[in-house]
C-alpha positions as a Markdown table, in Angstrom:
| # | Residue | x | y | z |
|---|---|---|---|---|
| 1 | Unk | -159.8 | 90.4 | 0.8 |
| 2 | Unk | -157.1 | 89.0 | -1.5 |
| 3 | Unk | -153.4 | 90.2 | -0.8 |
| 4 | Unk | -152.8 | 90.2 | -4.5 |
| 5 | Unk | -154.3 | 92.4 | -7.1 |
| 6 | Unk | -156.2 | 90.8 | -9.9 |
| 7 | Unk | -154.2 | 89.7 | -12.9 |
| 8 | Unk | -154.3 | 92.2 | -15.9 |
| 9 | Unk | -152.8 | 90.3 | -18.8 |
| 10 | Unk | -152.1 | 93.2 | -20.7 |
| 11 | Unk | -149.9 | 94.5 | -18.0 |
| 12 | Unk | -147.7 | 91.3 | -17.7 |
| 13 | Unk | -144.0 | 91.2 | -18.7 |
| 14 | Unk | -143.2 | 89.3 | -21.9 |
| 15 | Unk | -142.1 | 86.4 | -20.0 |
| 16 | Unk | -145.3 | 86.6 | -17.6 |
| 17 | Unk | -147.3 | 86.7 | -20.6 |
| 18 | Unk | -145.9 | 83.4 | -22.3 |
| 19 | Unk | -146.4 | 81.7 | -19.4 |
| 20 | Unk | -150.0 | 83.2 | -18.8 |
| 21 | Unk | -150.9 | 82.0 | -22.1 |
| 22 | Unk | -149.3 | 78.5 | -21.8 |
| 23 | Unk | -151.5 | 78.5 | -18.4 |
| 24 | Unk | -154.8 | 79.5 | -20.1 |
| 25 | Unk | -154.6 | 77.1 | -22.9 |
| 26 | Unk | -155.4 | 74.0 | -20.5 |
| 27 | Unk | -158.1 | 75.8 | -18.6 |
| 28 | Unk | -161.7 | 76.9 | -19.1 |
| 29 | Unk | -162.8 | 80.5 | -19.0 |
| 30 | Unk | -159.7 | 82.2 | -20.5 |
| 31 | Unk | -158.3 | 83.7 | -17.3 |
| 32 | Unk | -155.9 | 82.7 | -14.5 |
| 33 | Unk | -157.3 | 82.4 | -11.2 |
| 34 | Unk | -156.7 | 80.8 | -7.9 |
| 35 | Unk | -153.0 | 79.9 | -7.1 |
| 36 | Unk | -151.7 | 80.6 | -10.9 |
| 37 | Unk | -153.0 | 84.2 | -10.3 |
| 38 | Unk | -150.5 | 84.4 | -7.4 |
| 39 | Unk | -147.6 | 82.5 | -9.1 |
| 40 | Unk | -147.8 | 84.6 | -12.6 |
| 41 | Unk | -146.0 | 87.4 | -10.8 |
| 42 | Unk | -142.9 | 85.1 | -10.7 |
| 43 | Unk | -142.9 | 83.7 | -14.1 |
| 44 | Unk | -140.4 | 80.7 | -13.2 |
| 45 | Unk | -142.4 | 79.5 | -10.5 |
| 46 | Unk | -145.9 | 79.8 | -12.3 |
| 47 | Unk | -144.4 | 77.7 | -15.4 |
| 48 | Unk | -143.0 | 75.1 | -12.7 |
| 49 | Unk | -146.1 | 75.0 | -10.7 |
| 50 | Unk | -148.0 | 74.7 | -14.3 |
| 51 | Unk | -145.7 | 71.9 | -15.4 |
| 52 | Unk | -146.2 | 69.8 | -12.3 |
| 53 | Unk | -150.0 | 70.5 | -12.1 |
| 54 | Unk | -150.1 | 69.5 | -15.8 |
| 55 | Unk | -148.2 | 66.2 | -14.9 |
| 56 | Unk | -150.7 | 65.2 | -12.5 |
| 57 | Unk | -153.9 | 66.9 | -13.9 |
| 58 | Unk | -153.4 | 65.9 | -17.6 |
| 59 | Unk | -150.6 | 63.1 | -17.9 |
| 60 | Unk | -151.3 | 61.1 | -14.8 |
| 61 | Unk | -152.9 | 57.6 | -14.8 |
| 62 | Unk | -154.8 | 58.0 | -11.6 |
| 63 | Unk | -158.4 | 57.7 | -12.0 |
| 64 | Unk | -160.2 | 60.7 | -12.2 |
| 65 | Unk | -162.4 | 60.0 | -9.1 |
| 66 | Unk | -159.6 | 59.3 | -6.8 |
| 67 | Unk | -157.6 | 62.2 | -8.2 |
| 68 | Unk | -160.5 | 64.5 | -7.0 |
| 69 | Unk | -161.0 | 62.8 | -4.0 |
| 70 | Unk | -157.5 | 63.4 | -2.8 |
| 71 | Unk | -157.7 | 67.1 | -3.8 |
| 72 | Unk | -161.0 | 67.5 | -1.8 |
| 73 | Unk | -159.2 | 66.0 | 1.4 |
| 74 | Unk | -156.4 | 68.3 | 1.0 |
| 75 | Unk | -158.8 | 71.4 | 0.2 |
| 76 | Unk | -160.8 | 70.6 | 3.7 |
| 77 | Unk | -157.6 | 70.0 | 5.6 |
| 78 | Unk | -156.4 | 73.2 | 4.8 |
| 79 | Unk | -160.0 | 74.9 | 4.5 |
| 80 | Unk | -159.0 | 76.2 | 1.0 |
| 81 | Unk | -162.2 | 77.3 | -0.2 |
| 82 | Unk | -161.0 | 78.2 | -3.7 |
| 83 | Unk | -159.8 | 74.6 | -4.0 |
| 84 | Unk | -162.7 | 73.4 | -2.8 |
| 85 | Unk | -164.9 | 75.3 | -5.2 |
| 86 | Unk | -162.7 | 74.5 | -8.1 |
| 87 | Unk | -162.9 | 70.7 | -7.4 |
| 88 | Unk | -166.0 | 70.0 | -5.7 |
| 89 | Unk | -168.2 | 70.0 | -8.7 |
| 90 | Unk | -165.6 | 68.2 | -11.0 |
| 91 | Unk | -165.5 | 65.4 | -8.4 |
| 92 | Unk | -169.2 | 64.8 | -8.7 |
| 93 | Unk | -169.0 | 65.2 | -12.6 |
| 94 | Unk | -166.3 | 62.3 | -12.6 |
| 95 | Unk | -168.5 | 60.0 | -10.5 |
| 96 | Unk | -167.5 | 60.5 | -6.9 |
| 97 | Unk | -170.7 | 60.0 | -5.0 |
| 98 | Unk | -172.2 | 63.5 | -3.6 |
| 99 | Unk | -172.4 | 62.1 | -0.3 |
| 100 | Unk | -168.7 | 61.4 | 0.1 |
| 101 | Unk | -167.9 | 64.9 | -1.1 |
| 102 | Unk | -170.5 | 66.3 | 1.6 |
| 103 | Unk | -169.1 | 64.2 | 4.3 |
| 104 | Unk | -165.6 | 65.5 | 3.5 |
| 105 | Unk | -166.9 | 69.0 | 3.5 |
| 106 | Unk | -168.5 | 68.5 | 7.1 |
| 107 | Unk | -165.3 | 66.8 | 8.3 |
| 108 | Unk | -167.4 | 63.3 | 8.6 |
| 109 | Unk | -165.5 | 60.2 | 7.6 |
| 110 | Unk | -167.5 | 59.1 | 4.1 |
| 111 | Unk | -169.3 | 55.7 | 3.7 |
| 112 | Unk | -167.3 | 54.2 | 0.8 |
| 113 | Unk | -168.3 | 51.2 | -1.4 |
| 114 | Unk | -165.1 | 51.2 | -3.6 |
| 115 | Unk | -162.1 | 49.7 | -2.1 |
| 116 | Unk | -159.6 | 52.2 | -4.3 |
| 117 | Unk | -161.6 | 55.0 | -2.8 |
| 118 | Unk | -161.2 | 53.9 | 0.9 |
| 119 | Unk | -157.8 | 53.2 | 0.4 |
| 120 | Unk | -157.0 | 56.5 | -1.1 |
| 121 | Unk | -159.0 | 58.2 | 1.8 |
| 122 | Unk | -157.1 | 56.2 | 4.3 |
| 123 | Unk | -153.6 | 56.9 | 3.0 |
| 124 | Unk | -154.5 | 60.7 | 2.9 |
| 125 | Unk | -155.8 | 60.8 | 6.5 |
| 126 | Unk | -153.1 | 59.0 | 7.8 |
| 127 | Unk | -150.5 | 61.1 | 6.1 |
| 128 | Unk | -152.2 | 64.2 | 7.3 |
| 129 | Unk | -152.8 | 63.2 | 10.7 |
| 130 | Unk | -149.5 | 61.2 | 11.5 |
| 131 | Unk | -147.3 | 63.0 | 9.0 |
| 132 | Unk | -146.1 | 59.2 | 7.9 |
| 133 | Unk | -147.4 | 56.3 | 5.9 |
| 134 | Unk | -147.6 | 53.2 | 8.3 |
| 135 | Unk | -145.8 | 49.9 | 6.7 |
| 136 | Unk | -149.3 | 48.3 | 6.6 |
| 137 | Unk | -151.1 | 51.1 | 4.9 |
| 138 | Unk | -148.1 | 51.6 | 2.2 |
| 139 | Unk | -148.0 | 47.5 | 1.6 |
| 140 | Unk | -151.8 | 47.6 | 1.2 |
| 141 | Unk | -151.7 | 50.5 | -1.2 |
| 142 | Unk | -148.7 | 49.2 | -3.0 |
| 143 | Unk | -150.7 | 45.8 | -3.3 |
| 144 | Unk | -153.7 | 47.6 | -4.6 |
| 145 | Unk | -152.2 | 50.4 | -6.9 |
| 146 | Unk | -148.6 | 49.4 | -7.7 |
| 147 | Unk | -145.6 | 51.7 | -6.9 |
| 148 | Unk | -146.5 | 53.9 | -9.6 |
| 149 | Unk | -149.8 | 54.9 | -8.8 |
| 150 | Unk | -148.5 | 55.4 | -5.0 |
| 151 | Unk | -146.6 | 57.8 | -6.1 |
| 152 | Unk | -148.7 | 59.7 | -8.0 |
| 153 | Unk | -151.2 | 59.8 | -5.2 |
| 154 | Unk | -148.5 | 61.3 | -2.8 |
| 155 | Unk | -147.6 | 63.6 | -5.7 |
| 156 | Unk | -151.2 | 64.9 | -6.1 |
| 157 | Unk | -151.6 | 65.3 | -2.3 |
| 158 | Unk | -148.1 | 67.3 | -2.0 |
| 159 | Unk | -149.0 | 69.5 | -5.3 |
| 160 | Unk | -152.3 | 70.4 | -4.4 |
| 161 | Unk | -151.2 | 71.1 | -0.5 |
| 162 | Unk | -148.8 | 73.3 | -2.3 |
| 163 | Unk | -151.9 | 74.8 | -3.8 |
| 164 | Unk | -153.7 | 75.2 | -0.7 |
| 165 | Unk | -150.8 | 77.0 | 1.3 |
| 166 | Unk | -150.8 | 79.8 | -1.6 |
| 167 | Unk | -154.5 | 80.2 | -1.8 |
| 168 | Unk | -154.5 | 80.5 | 2.0 |
| 169 | Unk | -151.3 | 82.6 | 2.6 |
| 170 | Unk | -152.6 | 85.0 | -0.3 |
| 171 | Unk | -156.2 | 84.8 | 0.7 |
| 172 | Unk | -157.3 | 84.2 | -3.1 |
| 173 | Unk | -160.8 | 85.2 | -3.8 |
| 174 | Unk | -163.4 | 82.4 | -4.5 |
| 175 | Unk | -165.9 | 83.4 | -7.7 |
| 176 | Unk | -168.9 | 85.2 | -6.3 |
| 177 | Unk | -167.8 | 85.1 | -2.8 |
| 178 | Unk | -168.8 | 81.6 | -2.4 |
| 179 | Unk | -168.1 | 80.0 | 1.1 |
| 180 | Unk | -168.3 | 76.3 | 1.0 |
| 181 | Unk | -167.0 | 76.0 | 4.7 |
| 182 | Unk | -169.7 | 78.3 | 6.1 |
């Protein structure tokens, strides 16, 4: 059961409502869900998280498949069901192979045919497992993506780790009680 009551827009303060409307304007469905349903209780945090999220989600230069791949790796690492629910379909929609999505969901190493996807997967796994990025992996990533995209890859992973932590700490509900990891 969620630890934070559902957002009722009419009950929000003027400041919260302003941030609420800003967040809703870039999302489908017209309501705040997931981590933003938690953050909205602190308008400053919600606005800052929204700004960071939009910087990587809407203004980033990273290929959409790679963006979604990063999120799925982080979501699975944290078993963040809402995060997975919100991004697994998007990953397939933007062209990530469903077999890769399923492999990540079931804790198997995916079979990649795309070198960039392989590199992102290796970077994420190394960062998650060792808490570092080796010089060799960094050099390969830098050669493949350049410094700006390497920074963006790590930023996406960091932001969606923050999202996963919020979702897990506050037991954010998944629509229709979907349980992707059961």
